[in-house]
N, C-alpha and C positions, 0 to 999 in steps of 0.2 A: 477299793482295796488296792494296796500296793504289795507287790511281791518282791522278794530278794532272791537274786541268783548268785550263789556262792561260786566263785570262779577264780581263775588266775590266767595271766598272760601265757600264750603258747599252748593252751589246753584245747585240742581239737574237738573234744566232746562238749566242752563249754560253748564253743562256736556253734556246734550243732544245736545245742539247747537254746541258744540265743535266736537262731534261725527258726526254731519251732515256736518260740514266743512271738516272733514276727508273724508267722503263719496264723497264729491264734488272735492276733491283734492286741496282745497283752504286753508287747515290748515297751510301749510308752508308760505302762503302769508298773514296770519292773526296774528296780535298781540293781546294778551289778556291784557286788562286794568282793574285792580281791582278797583272798585268804592270806596273802603274803603281808597284808597291812595290819594283821591282828594275830598275836600268838595263839589266842584261844581258838580262833577260826582255823588257823593252820593245823593245830593239834586235832581239832574235831573233823575237819573236812579234807585233809591232804590226800587221802586215798579214796574219798567219796565223791569229789566234784565231778560234774556239776550237781548241785543240790538247790532245789527251789524251796523257799520258805514263805509261808503265809504270816501275816501279822499276829495270828494266834499261836505261832510257834510250831505249827505242823509243818513237816518237811516231806518233800517228794524227791526220792533218790533216783539217780540215773540207773538204768535207762528208762526214759518216759517218752510218750508220744504226744502229739498235739492234742489228741482226745484226752489223754491222761491229764494234761495241763488244764484243759477246760473244765474237766470234772473236779480237779483239785481246787481250782479257783472258785467253783460254784459251791463247794461244801464248806459251810461254816456253821 
């Protein structure tokens, strides 16, 4: 499964989320999508980032922990 982390440059919370993904070992299975690259993402996520999305469309909003990420990745 691949995850998407909605993020943007200079977002310290996004950096924390990326570090948590590294802790869980899921960083290599996660792509970062910069919300600035897409108007729809910017409208949807500008005040919510970081947001983690599964391929089925389910989303995990910040704040989340490493345990939350593992559980989110396990549930399908």
